[in-house]
C-alpha positions as CSV (number, residue, x, y, z in Angstrom):
1,M,89.9,92.3,62.0
2,E,92.3,90.4,64.1
3,Y,94.0,92.2,67.0
4,R,97.4,91.0,65.8
5,K,96.9,92.8,62.4
6,L,95.6,95.9,64.1
7,L,98.6,96.0,66.4
8,G,100.9,95.5,63.4
9,M,99.4,98.4,61.6
10,I,99.7,100.7,64.7
11,L,103.4,99.6,65.2
12,T,104.2,100.2,61.6
13,G,102.7,103.7,61.6
14,V,104.4,104.6,64.9
15,G,107.7,103.3,63.5
16,I,107.4,105.4,60.4
17,L,106.6,108.5,62.5
18,L,109.5,107.8,64.8
19,Y,111.7,107.6,61.7
20,A,110.3,110.7,60.0
21,I,110.5,113.1,63.0
22,P,114.3,112.9,63.4
23,L,114.7,113.0,59.6
24,T,112.7,116.2,59.4
25,Y,114.5,117.7,62.4
26,G,117.9,117.0,60.8
27,F,116.8,118.4,57.5
28,F,115.8,121.8,59.0
29,K,118.7,122.0,61.5
30,G,121.4,121.0,59.0
31,S,122.8,118.0,60.9
32,L,121.7,115.2,63.1
33,G,124.0,113.4,65.5
34,T,123.4,110.5,67.9
35,D,124.2,112.7,70.9
36,N,120.7,114.1,71.1
37,I,117.3,112.5,71.4
38,F,116.4,113.1,67.8
39,G,119.4,111.3,66.5
40,M,118.6,108.3,68.7
41,G,115.1,108.2,67.2
42,F,116.5,106.4,64.1
43,Y,117.6,103.5,66.3
44,V,114.3,103.4,68.3
45,S,112.3,103.4,65.1
46,L,113.8,100.2,63.8
47,I,112.0,98.1,66.5
48,P,108.4,98.9,65.5
49,I,109.3,99.0,61.8
50,L,110.6,95.4,62.0
51,I,107.9,94.0,64.4
52,G,104.9,95.8,62.8
53,P,104.9,94.2,59.4
54,A,105.7,90.8,60.9
55,L,102.5,91.1,62.9
56,W,100.5,92.8,60.2
57,F,101.3,90.5,57.3
58,G,102.3,87.5,59.2
59,E,105.9,87.5,57.9
60,V,109.0,89.6,57.8
61,P,109.4,91.5,54.4
62,E,111.5,89.6,51.9
63,A,114.1,92.3,51.6
64,I,114.9,92.1,55.3
65,V,115.1,88.3,55.1
66,K,117.6,88.4,52.2
67,T,119.7,91.0,54.0
68,V,119.9,89.0,57.2
69,R,120.7,85.8,55.3
70,A,123.4,87.5,53.2
71,K,125.1,89.7,55.8
72,I,124.6,88.0,59.2
73,L,124.2,84.4,58.4
74,R,126.7,84.6,55.4
75,V,124.3,82.6,53.2
76,G,124.2,83.3,49.4
77,G,121.7,85.9,48.2
78,G,119.8,83.3,46.1
79,S,116.1,82.6,46.3
80,T,114.6,80.9,49.3
């Protein structure tokens, strides 16, 4: 197995855990704001969730590509 794919798997798993921990905390506490460390976990989890699949599969997931093209680049949501 290539090291790039292994690193992608690890980053994806860490990103999912970093996303699940604040979600669980907010579920049991009733609310989750960005003023504490758990609320900021959502923002931190985006980095490994975006980088991990790119390293693992060799490309960014198609749903993310369409969103970036449609919202940020203001290109139509048609096929690539």
